C-alpha positions as CSV (number, residue, x, y, z in Angstrom):
1,M,6.0,17.7,185.5
2,K,4.6,18.9,188.8
3,A,5.3,21.9,191.0
4,I,5.2,23.0,194.6
5,I,4.9,26.6,195.7
6,I,5.8,27.3,199.3
7,L,4.5,30.5,200.8
8,R,6.0,31.0,204.2
9,Q,4.5,34.4,205.1
10,D,1.2,36.1,205.6
11,K,0.6,39.9,205.7
12,K,3.6,42.1,206.1
13,K,3.8,45.7,207.2
14,W,5.1,46.9,203.8
15,V,2.0,45.4,202.1
16,E,-0.3,47.1,204.6
17,S,1.5,50.4,204.2
18,L,0.5,50.4,200.5
19,G,-3.1,50.1,201.5
20,F,-3.4,46.5,200.5
21,N,-5.5,44.2,202.6
22,C,-4.2,41.1,201.0
23,H,-1.7,38.3,201.1
24,P,1.8,39.4,199.9
25,A,1.5,36.9,197.0
26,M,-1.6,38.8,195.8
27,V,0.1,42.2,195.5
28,P,-0.5,43.5,192.0
29,I,2.5,43.8,189.6
30,C,1.4,45.7,186.5
31,N,-2.2,45.0,187.4
32,K,-1.8,41.2,187.9
33,P,-1.2,39.3,191.2
34,L,2.4,38.4,191.8
35,L,1.5,34.7,192.4
36,E,-0.2,34.6,188.9
37,Y,3.2,35.3,187.3
38,L,4.6,32.3,189.1
39,I,1.6,30.2,188.0
40,D,2.2,31.3,184.4
41,F,5.8,30.2,184.7
42,M,4.8,26.8,185.9
43,V,2.2,26.4,183.2
44,L,4.8,27.3,180.5
45,S,7.1,24.7,182.1
46,Q,4.3,22.2,181.4
47,C,3.5,21.5,185.0
48,A,0.2,19.5,184.9
49,S,-0.4,20.1,188.6
50,I,0.7,22.7,191.2
51,T,0.4,22.5,195.0
52,I,0.3,25.8,196.9
53,N,1.6,25.2,200.4
54,M,0.9,27.9,203.0
55,E,1.7,28.4,206.6
56,I,-1.6,30.3,207.1
57,P,-4.3,29.2,204.6
58,S,-5.5,32.1,202.4
59,Q,-9.1,32.0,201.3
60,E,-8.3,35.0,199.0
61,I,-5.7,32.9,197.1
62,Q,-8.0,29.9,196.9
63,D,-11.0,32.0,195.6
64,Y,-8.8,33.6,192.9
65,F,-7.0,30.6,191.6
66,G,-9.6,27.9,192.4
67,D,-8.8,24.5,190.9
68,G,-6.5,26.1,188.3
69,E,-8.6,25.1,185.3
70,R,-8.8,28.6,183.8
71,F,-5.0,28.8,184.0
72,G,-4.5,25.5,182.2
73,T,-3.3,23.4,185.1
74,C,-4.6,21.7,188.3
75,I,-4.1,23.6,191.5
76,S,-4.4,22.1,195.0
77,Y,-3.7,23.5,198.5
78,M,-2.0,22.3,201.6
79,S,-1.1,23.7,205.0
80,I,2.5,23.5,206.4
81,D,4.1,24.2,209.7
82,K,6.4,27.2,210.2
83,E,9.5,25.2,210.8
84,E,8.9,22.5,208.1
85,G,11.8,22.1,205.7
86,I,11.6,21.5,201.9
87,G,12.3,17.8,202.2
88,R,9.5,17.2,204.7
89,I,7.1,19.3,202.6
90,I,7.9,17.3,199.5
91,E,7.4,14.0,201.4
92,D,4.0,15.3,202.8
93,N,2.9,16.3,199.3
94,D,4.0,12.9,198.0
95,I,2.0,11.1,200.7
96,Y,-1.1,12.9,199.7
97,S,-0.5,12.1,196.0
98,Y,-0.1,15.7,195.0
99,C,3.5,15.1,193.8
100,S,3.7,11.4,193.3
101,S,5.8,11.8,190.1
102,F,9.0,13.6,189.2
103,P,10.6,15.8,188.0
104,L,9.5,18.4,190.4
105,I,9.9,22.2,190.4
106,V,9.9,23.9,193.8
107,L,9.4,27.6,194.5
108,D,10.4,28.3,198.1
109,G,9.6,31.8,199.1
110,L,8.0,34.9,197.5
111,F,9.8,36.5,194.6
112,F,9.4,37.5,191.0
113,I,10.8,35.3,188.2
114,H,12.4,37.2,185.2
115,Y,12.2,35.2,182.0
116,D,11.0,35.7,178.4
117,K,8.0,33.6,177.2
118,S,8.9,34.2,173.5
119,V,12.2,32.2,173.9
120,F,11.0,29.9,176.6
121,N,11.9,26.2,176.2
122,A,9.4,24.1,178.1
123,D,11.8,21.1,178.2
124,W,14.5,23.0,180.3
125,P,13.9,21.0,183.5
126,Q,14.5,17.6,181.9
127,A,18.3,17.9,181.5
128,L,19.1,19.4,184.9
129,D,20.5,17.8,188.1
130,T,18.9,18.4,191.4
131,G,19.7,21.8,192.8
132,V,19.0,25.5,192.9
133,L,18.1,27.1,189.5
134,A,18.1,30.6,190.8
135,S,18.1,32.4,194.2
136,C,17.5,35.7,195.9
137,N,17.1,37.1,199.4
138,S,13.5,36.1,199.6
139,G,13.6,32.5,198.2
140,N,14.9,29.9,195.9
141,L,13.8,28.1,192.7
142,L,14.8,24.4,192.6
143,I,14.5,21.4,190.3
144,I,14.3,17.9,191.6
145,P,14.5,15.2,188.9
146,N,13.7,12.3,191.3
147,V,12.9,11.7,195.0
148,Q,16.3,10.0,195.6
149,N,18.1,13.4,195.1
150,L,16.6,15.3,197.9
151,R,20.0,15.5,199.7
152,N,21.5,17.7,196.9
153,L,19.2,20.6,197.2
154,S,22.0,23.1,197.7
155,R,23.7,22.3,194.3
156,I,23.8,25.2,191.9
157,N,22.6,24.7,188.3
158,P,24.5,27.2,186.1
159,G,23.5,28.8,182.8
160,I,19.7,29.0,183.4
161,P,18.1,31.9,181.4
162,L,16.1,33.3,184.2
163,S,16.6,35.3,187.4
164,L,14.8,36.1,190.6
165,S,14.0,39.4,192.2
166,K,13.1,39.6,195.9
167,M,9.8,41.0,197.0
168,E,10.2,42.3,200.5
169,N,9.4,46.0,200.6
170,I,8.1,49.1,198.7
171,D,11.4,49.5,196.8
172,D,11.1,46.0,195.4
173,F,7.4,46.6,194.5
174,V,8.2,49.8,192.5
175,R,11.4,48.3,190.9
176,I,9.7,45.2,189.5
177,N,6.7,47.2,188.2
178,M,9.1,49.6,186.4
179,E,11.3,46.8,185.0
180,I,8.3,45.1,183.4
181,L,6.9,48.5,182.2
182,D,10.1,49.7,180.7
183,A,11.7,46.6,179.2
184,E,9.7,43.4,179.8
185,Q,6.1,43.9,178.7
186,E,6.5,41.4,175.9
187,H,8.1,38.8,178.2
188,Y,5.0,37.9,180.2
189,I,1.2,37.4,179.8
190,L,-0.1,40.8,180.9
191,P,-3.8,41.7,181.3
192,G,-5.5,43.7,178.6
193,Y,-4.2,44.2,175.1
194,R,-1.4,46.0,173.4
195,Q,-2.6,49.4,172.1
196,S,0.8,50.3,170.6
197,Q,4.4,49.7,171.5
198,K,4.8,49.9,175.3
199,I,1.2,51.0,175.8
200,N,-1.1,48.3,177.3
201,F,-4.9,48.9,177.8
202,G,-7.4,47.1,179.9
203,K,-11.0,46.8,178.9
204,N,-13.6,49.6,179.0
205,V,-11.0,52.4,179.1
206,G,-12.6,55.8,178.6
207,I,-10.5,58.6,177.1
208,G,-11.6,62.3,176.8
209,E,-10.5,65.0,174.5
210,N,-6.8,66.1,174.2
211,V,-5.5,63.3,176.3
212,K,-1.8,62.6,176.0
213,I,-0.4,59.1,176.7
214,I,3.4,58.9,176.7
215,P,4.8,55.3,176.8
216,P,5.6,53.2,178.6
217,V,2.2,53.1,180.2
218,I,-0.2,50.3,181.4
219,L,-3.8,51.1,182.0
220,G,-6.1,48.7,183.9
221,N,-9.8,48.0,183.4
222,Y,-12.5,50.7,183.8
223,V,-10.0,53.6,183.7
224,R,-11.4,57.0,182.9
225,L,-9.1,59.7,181.6
226,Q,-11.0,63.0,181.5
227,D,-10.2,65.9,179.1
228,N,-6.7,67.3,178.9
229,V,-5.2,64.5,181.0
230,R,-1.6,63.5,180.6
231,V,-0.3,60.0,181.5
232,G,3.3,58.8,181.4
233,P,6.0,58.1,180.8
234,H,6.8,55.1,183.2
235,T,3.3,54.9,184.7
236,V,1.0,52.0,185.8
237,I,-2.7,52.8,186.4
238,G,-4.7,50.2,188.2
239,Q,-8.4,49.2,187.7
240,N,-11.4,51.5,188.3
241,V,-9.4,54.7,188.3
242,I,-10.5,58.2,187.4
243,L,-8.0,61.0,186.4
244,D,-10.0,64.2,186.4
245,E,-9.6,67.1,184.0
246,K,-6.1,68.6,183.4
247,S,-4.4,66.1,185.8
248,S,-1.1,64.5,185.0
249,V,0.7,61.4,186.3
250,D,4.2,60.3,185.4
251,R,6.8,57.9,186.8
252,S,4.1,56.6,189.3
253,I,1.9,53.7,190.2
254,V,-1.8,54.5,190.7
255,L,-3.5,51.6,192.6
256,S,-7.0,50.4,191.8
257,N,-10.1,52.2,193.0
258,T,-8.5,55.7,193.1
259,Y,-9.7,59.2,192.1
260,I,-7.2,61.9,191.2
261,G,-8.7,65.4,191.2
262,K,-8.6,68.2,188.7
263,N,-5.4,70.1,187.8
264,L,-3.1,67.8,189.9
265,G,0.4,66.8,188.9
266,V,1.7,63.5,190.3
267,S,5.3,62.4,189.8
268,K,7.3,59.6,191.4
269,K,4.5,58.6,193.7
270,I,2.4,55.6,194.7
271,I,-1.3,56.7,194.9
272,G,-3.8,54.4,196.6
273,G,-7.1,56.2,197.3
274,K,-6.3,59.1,199.6
275,K,-2.9,57.6,200.5
276,V,0.1,59.2,198.8
277,I,3.6,57.5,199.1
278,N,6.8,59.2,198.0
279,V,8.8,56.5,196.3
280,Q,12.1,58.2,197.0
281,N,11.9,58.7,200.8
282,K,8.9,56.5,201.6
283,D,7.0,59.3,203.3
284,I,3.3,58.5,203.5
285,L,0.6,61.2,203.4
286,E,-3.1,60.7,204.1
287,V,-5.0,63.3,202.1
288,E,-8.3,64.4,203.8
289,D,-9.5,66.6,200.9
290,Y,-11.6,64.3,198.7
291,S,-11.4,66.7,195.8
292,L,-7.7,65.9,195.5
293,F,-7.4,62.1,196.1
294,S,-10.0,59.7,197.3
295,D,-11.0,56.0,197.3
296,L,-13.5,54.8,194.7
297,P,-16.0,52.0,195.4
298,N,-15.1,48.7,193.8
299,T,-18.3,48.4,191.8
300,V,-17.1,47.6,188.3
301,G,-16.9,44.5,186.2
302,F,-18.1,41.2,187.8
303,S,-19.1,42.9,191.0
304,L,-21.5,45.2,189.1
305,V,-23.0,42.3,187.2
306,T,-23.4,40.4,190.5
307,A,-25.1,43.4,192.1
308,I,-27.6,43.7,189.1
309,R,-28.4,40.0,189.3
310,K,-28.9,40.3,193.1
311,L,-31.3,43.2,192.6
312,M,-33.3,41.4,189.9
313,K,-33.6,38.4,192.2
314,Q,-34.8,40.6,195.0
315,L,-37.4,42.2,192.7
316,K,-38.6,38.7,191.5
317,D,-38.9,37.4,195.1
318,S,-40.8,40.5,196.1
319,I,-43.3,40.1,193.3
320,N,-43.7,36.4,194.0
321,N,-44.3,37.1,197.7
322,F,-46.7,40.1,196.9
323,M,-48.9,38.6,194.3
324,P,-50.7,35.8,196.3
325,D,-51.5,38.2,199.1
326,F,-52.7,40.8,196.6
327,I,-55.0,38.3,194.8
328,S,-56.3,37.0,198.1
329,S,-57.2,40.4,199.5
330,R,-58.6,41.7,196.2
331,F,-60.6,38.7,195.0
332,G,-61.1,36.7,198.2
333,G,-58.7,33.9,197.4
334,I,-58.5,31.4,194.6
335,S,-60.6,28.2,194.8
């Protein structure tokens, strides 16, 4: 089994309005890139190789997914033209031996796939005819049993236990996060671990005294909840986030690298650094008071380890460069 993912878009205004400087496929859904959910689906479908086809090559995507080994598959990358159709893309992939065997799964567009891994049958593509498995405004999921059936791509395959949700704006972003948070946490492979029913923790989460967490809640890595903080219900907290004393957050999404100040109450908002978005009317407020909301430097996890290693190397290089000159000046050289 092989798969082709076709990404026909680069940065969009709605992505930038959230403060993300990333490809839309890398927008985090419950602290995990949207594209990673699609990769998970392909791996569960026993796709031994996946080709990601992009109109504009994304180094960000290639750096994150690499060759796919850590996801249990083989990932390669190709560039496509804006007007290139599915049939031509499949032919090009076949020419370069990325998809030389069938059946083939094709994801054309950017969307979220709703399914349940606990009842997932990996053999589902084998018994289907060529055609559309599921569709939404932002793309289609197709199955192609063999190359001779490329003319029947519009046929609908009924009765498939999955559905697609479009990903085109802030409303879609909020809705998909909340659907997973409220009812689908067990359906997918989420980062972190299950602390209790509908409460998911990342690593290195610090919790102060008298903190109240009301499910459903997802907390990312390196989150700090100071004394008397209340989180939830219906709340997603990203990575490297600090909620200061006596603050509260409910029915909201707090993006990574964000500080929320003392005694603040946040409800029905998207908070990203000093940017506050009202999820109901989409008003965007840039807060200039850093004691209320502010950006945090992304200096946790791997980046911190990298910084320490870099510092140690600089110290070592400095010592190596210094010692010969020191010995020569002090003792007149070494014979």
